[in-house]
N, C-alpha and C positions, 0 to 999 in steps of 0.2 A: 453360246447358249444352245446347246444341242437339245433336240426333242422338246422345244418350247414353242407354243403357238402364241403369236402376238396379234392382238386385235386393236384396231384404231377406229374410233367413232367420233363423228362431229355432230353437234346439235345446231339447229337453226335458231335465229332470233326472230320471233314473230311480233309484228307491230299490230296493235289493235286500235283502229281509228276511233271506235266508239268511246274508249277510255283514254285515248292519247298516251299509250304506254307500250313498252315492249317487255319481254319475258324477264329481263334482268341484265346485269352488267357482266355477262359472260365474256371470256376471252374468245377471240375469233380466229379460226384457222384460215379462212378466206373471207375477204370483205371487199366492199366497193368503195373506192376513193372518189367521192363526189366533189366536184369543183364547178366554179363558174368561169367561163372563158368568153370574153366579149359579150356578156349577157346571156350566154347559152349554158344550159346545164350539161355537164360532161361527166363521164364516169370512166373509171379504169378498174378492172378486176385485179386485186392484189392476192396472189396465191403463193408468193415466195417469202412471206414474212409471218409464218404461223405464230399465233399466240402473242403477237406484239401489240395488238389493239384490242380494246374492249368495246362492247356494244354501246355504252353511253357516249363514248367519244365519237363514234361514227354516226350514231343517231342524232346527237347534238349538232354535228356539222351539217347534216342534210336539213335539219330543221331550220338552222340559221340561213342556209342558202335559199330555202323555199320562202322564208320570211323576207329576205332581200328581194326575191322575185315577186313578192306580194301574192304568194299562193298559200292557201291553207290546206292542211293535210287531214283535217277532220271536220 
């Protein structure tokens, strides 16, 4: 591809606590893998699996973890 400019842009997913929702079920280039280990909230930044996960999957996971910890997010 000679003389071609390529641009790459990523959008964030914004969570709105007042309405308990996020922007939509976009695919994610980078995401946080949330987990519970021995009752503690842990996270790992995943940047080597672009577009494999969607916002609903990640959002649902963290909501379930917070529910298990008896924490509310709104």
